[in-house]
VEXDO-974345 format. One record per residue (C-alpha): x negated, y negated, z. Coordinates in steps of 0.5 Angstrom, whole numbers, plus 500, padded with zeros to 3 digits. Each point is the difference from the previous one (the first is absolute). Last residue first. Layout:
N
XYZ
...
// end
This chain:
284
497298067
504505495
500507498
505504497
501508500
506500504
497494505
493499501
498494504
493497501
499496506
494496501
494502503
497500507
494504502
495503505
495505500
497503506
492502499
497497506
504499506
505493500
497494504
503498506
506495501
504497506
495503505
504504506
501496506
496501507
503495505
495500506
504499506
500494504
496501507
503502506
498497507
501505506
506499504
504496504
501494495
493500496
502500493
495498495
501495495
502503493
495499495
501494495
504502493
495501494
500494495
505501494
497503494
498496494
504502494
497504495
500498493
493498500
498507502
502503493
502507500
502504494
506505501
503506504
506498505
502506505
507500503
503503506
507497502
503501507
507503501
500501508
506504500
504495505
497494496
502502493
507503504
501493503
498496493
505504496
500506496
506505499
501507498
498502493
496497494
499494505
496495497
493496502
497494496
493499501
496494498
493498498
495495502
493497499
497502494
507501497
505506500
507497498
504506503
496507502
504506499
498506504
505499506
505498495
505505502
502503507
503507502
493502502
499495505
505504504
496501507
494497504
496496495
495498495
501498493
496500494
496495495
495500495
498493497
496498494
497493499
499497494
496493500
504494501
496498506
494505502
503504506
498497507
503506504
502495505
505497495
504507499
507497503
505505500
508497499
505505502
507502498
506504503
506503497
506504502
505495499
496493498
492498500
499500508
494498502
494505503
496500506
497507501
493498500
495501494
495504499
494498496
494502494
495497496
496503495
495497496
499500492
493499497
500505494
505495496
504500494
498507497
505501494
504506499
506497502
498495504
495502505
497498507
495504503
498500507
494498504
494504503
497503494
494504501
497498495
501494496
493497502
496507499
503499493
505504496
500504494
493502501
501507499
498501507
504494503
506503496
499507503
499497507
506496499
504506499
502501493
506501502
503496506
503503506
507498502
505495502
504496495
504494502
506497496
504494499
506501495
503493498
507498499
500493497
507499502
503498493
495505496
502506505
507498499
500501493
496506500
506503504
501503507
507497499
506505502
498501507
497493500
505497505
499506505
494505499
497500493
495504497
493501498
495505498
493499501
495504496
492502501
494500495
493501500
498504506
507503500
498504494
504498494
507498498
503498507
500503507
505497504
500494505
504497506
500493504
504496495
505506498
506497502
502492498
504495504
494497503
497498493
506496499
499493502
505494500
500492501
500498493
494506498
496502506
494505498
498507500
496505503
500507500
496505504
495506499
495504504
496505496
496506502
494502495
500508498
493501497
496495497
502493499
496495495
505494503
500498493
504506498
506498504
505500495
507498502
507503498
507497502
506503499
507496501
506503502
507497499
501502493
499507502
506500506
// end
């Protein structure tokens, strides 16, 4: 139904993209009186062409799945603070070399090694960093065919009370295409966010999540503050060699992927509030 669909238009002019960039999107929201709703939306991870070239604009269409089937509206967007978080990947034009030759930037500003954060058409920061993780397959029940998980991002050391953009996806062996809520972070902050899953068809339980190895993958983009880092626990002592009837065995080396890495140059990151269009009307 037309009155249950919300259209969102976003300008990416401040990213200075050239060509056709790639966009990734999620929809964050907050919990109000013990209830969140962004996990019940469709279209949160999809985008379309908009009113101009893709290097300057894109569009998101939202609909409701279950409880929100008739309520993907401006009113709910305001009450539950729906925010589209997006990340654009592409080349910049004019290029850094061109801007340097024309003295638009200095040698200290190029090449850029971090991410750009924008709000609307305003550049908020050029110092953001990216931190990614993959969670285990332990989920908590949140009702019939619904699961919930809280994710800690404290190890990313994001600056306190500064905006952080979270992008999410689900790794699994089977049937996770039937779930809603994968791209809908709830109550995002500099230290954590939550994910609420619901089955659009079929069943969804703790045992099925473990059987199919459902593991949330995520990346957070924001400014880092080393003072916000919690001290890491001391490393465990190496295991004692075993000598009973065989050659000694030393403890294996545990090689873990880094918790964070700098974003490659010229990737543009942004998060901005929802602006909905419904039947020709706009609302925030």
